Structures are given as C-alpha cells and as structure tokens.
N, C-alpha and C positions, 0 to 999 in steps of 0.2 A: 313644718309647724302648725300647733292647733290654734285656733282663732274661735274664743266664745263671743258672738255678736249677742246684746243685750239690748231688750230695749220692750216699750210698753204693748205697743200693739204690733202685729206681724201680718202681711197677706189682708193690706186696710189701704184705703185711700191716705195717703198725707206723704209730705218730703221725707220725713226722717224714714218715714216704710219704705218708699222707694229708692233711698240712698243707699240702705242697709241690705235689701233683695239686690240690687244692681251692684253693689261692689264685694257682696258674698259670694255672687257666682262668679265673678272676674276671680277673687283669689282663689276661690276653688278650680278654676280653669288653669291656673299656672303650679298646681299641683298640692295645696294646702289644704287641711282638713277643718273646716268651719261647720259649728252649728250654732243654730238660733235660739235662742233662751228668750221668751216672750209669755204675755199674759195670754188669755181666752177671749179679751175684750175686742171687738171690731170697730165701734165708735166712742169714743172718747167723749163725744159733747153730749149726746143721747145716752150715755151709757150702755150702749148694746153690745151682748157679746156675740161671740163668732156661733153659729148654729150648729156646723160641724168643720170646726176649724182642722185644716191640715197638719198632719204630724209630717208630712216632708213637702219640700219646693224646691224646684232644679235640683233635686239631686242631693238637699242639702236637710240633715236633719232638723226639725223644729221641737224643743221644748214647750210645751204648753202647761201655765201654772193658772189657776184660777187668783183672780184678782180680789182685793180690798180695796171699798174706796178710799176709806177713811179709818183713823184709827182713832183720832181725835174730833171732836164735835166742833164742826165747823172749819174744818183744814181737811182739805182733799190732799190727799197724797197718796196715789196706788200703791199697795205693797201687794208681794206676789210671794205668800207663804210657801216656803221649802224651795227659794232661788238660790240662797245661797248654799244649803247642802248638795244642790244639784250641780252648781258650778266647780265646789270644792272636788267632787264625784268625778266629772268627766275630767279633770286635771288639763285645763289648756295650759298652752305655753303664755296666751296673752289674753286678757279679758277687755272688751271692747265694750261701755257703756253708753249709750246713746241717750241725748235730752237731759233736762237741767230741773231742777226741782222733785225729782219724785223717785220714790221710795226705791224703785229696782237700782238705782244707784249707789245709795247710802248699802243697799245688798251687797250689790257687785264691790263695793269697798270692802266691805267686811269679809267676803270670801278671798278676795286677792291678798289680805294681810294676814286671814287663818292660813290659806296656802304657801303666801310667799310669791304671788303670781303676780308679774308686771300689771298694772291699770293703764288703758287710755279710755278715757271720754272725751264722746265729740258733745260739744253743749248744746249746738242747734238754739243760742240764746233768745230769748224774747224779753226783753225788760216789760214792766207794767205799762199797760197801753192806758191814755190821757185818759180816759173815762172811767176807771178807777177810783173807787173814793181813797181818803188818803190812809184809811187804818189799812186798806187792802195792799196799798203801795209797800209801807211799811211794812207790812207781814211779808212780803215777796222779798223786800231787801235783805230783812232779816232771816230768810229762807236762804238767801245769797251767801251772806255771812257763815250762816252754816254750814253749807256744801261746802264752802271757803275752807271751812276748818277741820272738816271730816274729809269729804269725799276726794277735794283737788289738792289737799296737803298729802295724799297717801297716793293719788295718781301719779304715774310718773311722766305722762305727757297728754296735753289737751289738745285735740283740736276742732277748732274754729272756720268758718266756711269763707271769711272776709278780715281783711283788717277791720272794716268797723268793728265785727263782732271781737276783735282781737284787745280793741280799748275798751268794749264794754266787759268784759271779764276780767281785763287787768286788776280791775278794783278786788277781786277777791280770790284770785289764782297768778299764783307766781310766773310772770311773763316767759324766764326763762326757760319754762315747761311746754309754752305754745307753738303749736304749728298749724300756719295756714293750708288749708286743703280745701279748693273750689269744689262743687259736686262736679255732674255730667250731665251725658245724655246717652241715650241707647241708639247709636246710629246704625244699627242692623233695623230697628224701626223708621228713624225718620229720612234716610239717605233718601229712598225714594218714596216721595211724597203720596199718597194715593189721591187721586182726583177725587173730587167732593161732589160729583154730581150725582152718585148713587143713596150717599146719606142725606144730601138733599133731598131728594125725592122720597126718601124713608120717612124722613122726620119731618118734612113739609118747614125746610129751611127756606129765607128770602136767598134771592141770587147776591145781595150785598148784607151785611151786617156786623155791628161791635161785638165783639166776644170777650168775654168775661170767663176765667175758668179757675176754681177753687171753692174752698170750703164758704159756703153763704153764711159769714159770721161776722159778729159786728164790730171787729178790727179789721174787716177788708176793705171798710171805705165804702159800702155800697148805698147808700144812703147819700151821700154828696154824688156819688156817682149819678145816682138819679136824676137828682136836682141838675146839675150840670148837662147830661144828655136833653134831660127835656126841654130847656131852655135852648138847643139848637134851632135852626130857621126848620123847618119842616121838611125844606128840600134837602137838607143835610143830616136829619136826623134818621139815621138808618136802625133799622131794627136791633134792639138791645138781646143778645142772648146769653144766656146764665149756664153755664156747667160747671157742677160741683155738687156736695154732698149740703145738705140744709142741715145748719147750726144756729136756727132761729131768728131767719133774716126773712125768708120767704113772705112771711104775710105780712110785715113790714112793707117791706116791697112793693108789694099787691093794691095794699092799701092807698099807698103813697101817688102810685102810676094811674090809680083809678079817680084820685083827686084831681088829677094834673090834665085827666081825660086822654093819656099815652097807654091806657090797660092793654090794647090790641096790638101793641107795638114790641112787647116784651114776651121773651120766651123762656121757660124753665127747661131745662133737658136733662135734669138731675145726675147723677154720678154713672158715667157711662163706662158699662164694665167692659164694653169693645174695646182694644185698642184700636182697631181699625177704624171706627168710628169716631172714638176721640181724636185721632189724628186727622180723619176728613173732615170733621168741624173746625178744626185750624186750617185747614187747605181751604175751604170755603168763604172764610173771614175776610173782613176789609182790614180790619184793624184789629189790636188788642188792647184792653186797658186792663192794667192792676192797680186800682186807684189805695191800695193797704196805708192803713195806721202806720204797720213796721211791717217788714220782712227780714229775717236772716240773711235770705239771699233771693229768693224766688225762683226757685227751680224751673217752674211754668215758664218764666221768661226766656230760657233755653230752649224750650218747646214750642215759643211762639216763635224767636230769631230762627229756629232751624225749618217753620214754615214758611220763611220770609215775609213775615207778617211786620207791619209796623208798630211801634210799641208806644202806647203813653202811660205813663205809668206817676208814682209818689216818688219824689227824693229823700228815699227814707232808707234806714237800715243799711243793707246789703245792697240795694238795688242799684244804683250807682256804679259798685262793681262787678256788678253782673254785665249789664248794658254800658255802653257808651253813650255819653248825655250829647245829644246835636247828632250823634252820627247811626247810631241804631234807635234810638228812643229819643221822647220829647218828655223830660220830668218837670213833676209842678211840686209846689208845697201839698203835704197832707190836709185835706179841708177845705182849701181854698176853690168853691165851685167854680168862679169866674175864670181861674189860671186853666183849671180842666176842662171847660168849656171850649177856651178857646185852641188848647191844644190838639183837642178832638177835632175840631171845625179845621183848623189849619193841616191836621192829614186829610179828612176826608175832602176837603176844598181842593186839595192839589197833589191830584196823583201822580205824578211824576215825581215830587218830595217824598211821599210814599213809598213809591218802588224803590227808591234810594236806601231808605232807610230800610225796607226789607232787605235788598241785598246785602247792605252793610252788617244786617245782623246775622244772615246766613253765615257770610264767609266768617264773622268773628268766632260764632259755634264750631265751625268744621275746625278752624285753628286752635282754638282755646281750650275746648269742653269735651270730654269722654268720660264715659264710665272705668276706660282701660286706664287713663293717666290718673282719675282718683284711687282706684283700686292700687295703683305702683305707687303712689304718696303713702298710702296707707300701711303698706308692706314693709316701706323705708321707715315710716315711724316705729311698726312693730319691731325692726331691728335693730333702732337705737335702746330699746330696752329690754330686750334678749339677750 
C-alpha cells in the first residue's frame, strides 16, 4: 500500500510532527510504502523556515514545498503551492492529511477528488481558546463549517485521538466517518530510562524540581502555573524547570517571577534536541505539570508517565482520557490557581502518594500506548477505504 502523509511541518518540535514521524516509521517497517509531504516551515509560531530541510528521514522520502503564510489579509491559512499536483503525481493508495483549518487539507482534498484517491484526515483538533476575541472565535467556527462542507464531506474517514475530540468535531463531521485512535510512545527510547546524574551536572539542574515540557505558548497555562507555584511554602517550592520552544511567553514569565522575588528558582532549558538529554530531564524530575487551557491529547503526558512521574494537570480536552484521574494524576480546573497550588503541594508533601501515582502511570503507558498499536490502527482504517 502507498500512503501519503501530509502535514504543515516535519522534522520539527510538536505533537502532530511526532505522531506522523513515529507512525510513518512503523508503517514502513510493516512493508508499506510511505512518503511525507510537508512545507519548509520549522517554527510556525515565529514563522521560521528550515535552514537545510531533510529530503529523507528514517528511510522515508520527504517532499518539501515552500509555504505561503496567508492568501487573504488577516487570515492565516498556510498554503503549499504545488502540493495538489505532487500528490496526484505520486499516485498513493491513501492520502492521510493531518491537522485542521490549514490549507494543505483543502489541497489534499482536491488531490483526492481529482485522482479518486481515498482521503483520511487526522484532525488533532483544538477549539478556540478562551482569550480569543469574539470575532476570532466566530471566524474559527466559520472555518470549522467551511472545512466540514469541503474536506470532511469528501474524507472517507476522520481520525481523532479521544472521545472528547470525537464530540468536538461531530458538530461538522459525519460521526459515522470518525475513528478514535490514541497516539503512542517510542518504547525503544523510554523502556530503560537513563539516570539523570550526567544531564543534571551538565545542565546544572537541582536534585529536585517541578518539570513543564511543551511550547512556551499562551494556551499552556504558564502564568497561572507561576502564580500557583510561587505561593507554595518555601520548603515545598521546588525549582520550576521549563523545557520547550519559545512561543511568546518567556519574557512575561521572567517579568512576573522577578516581581514575585523568585526569579532564581526557575530555569529555561529551551528545546532539547538530544533525546537522551530530554528523557534524562524527565528522569530527574520530582513531578510533572501540564496546566494547559486545552490539549487534544497531551502526548507529553505519556512521556511523563513512562518516566514514572506523578502528574498535576488540568481537566481539559483529552487529558482525562490520557491519564486516569486520581490514579496517575491529579487534575484541576484550568486557571484555578488555588486548586493547582493545592495539587502541587499534595504531591510534593506526600512522597509515598507521589510514588504510587508515578508507578501507576508507568503501568498504564506500558499496557495501553505504543506507536505500534497506533500504526496498526491507522493501517486498519486505510483498509476500510481501499
């Protein structure tokens, strides 16, 4: 079977990017032919292009196309000129497009229509965030309807990661087309967790710390986290470590922690390109926190559970389906600083409880999540439409 995977960015940080790379590698290992079609964009938030994008990764060819940020004033909908023609020319058995409200979905849908190729879409859906102005929320809902009438009406199957996401997209997608396929984890990397000592010394990390990993973006709840964390009793206010790419929040965080007098107790490690370093930072943490306003799933939660970390997160989106509330994680309402502070305090002040959460999380990931399972589910969906 020939499968075209289509997405905006590739070989770049992000959950969608990780999903496509890992699944493509697994599908290829099972004898299928895979090609990835993506733009030359590396960082969507700051609109930075790859300086030397790879044309092949993991033995899989990657077609790179220059991206146009917007075709209409005020409307950011990246377009990849030439994508439709490239897809038709490659003649896949299935076109699998990823994300929502992006031009490459419209182009993939057009290619599917022209060539008669089955179309599968993974939405990785995010609704409008609460801080968006009313006009922006209305525009996004309008885009949902537009894509429902175009891409999703043509799509043969639509893949979501959780039952919550299924409910969200059922408003503009025929529910009979939807299949729920959770993401996975690379057990080759996480099965044997490296000890944290080497990276702790090299990165000057403290013996105990609270870890956040993800984009430093406005929808990640980082300001409520700072307020909750800074109010912990000094003896329980473990240093706060941020891992992830800057998306506009670092200066705001730095300003606020300076005002609170706790600037020396936070560290920014940026985007760790070494997987060994990244995993080792998890290995050395005391607990993991994800205070997002919304997560379609929260792939990083699987990594935290694989590292046997207790988790404090918000009860939003797909997070309750990724973790088991009260068994692997404590969940709190988004933006509730008091509840977030209490949850952090509960985990820090009760090490046996923290260990139980971490042990249960590791067991859950081992039993339920792997990229092999995700890839097998994808191939099963492809079989439904070919």
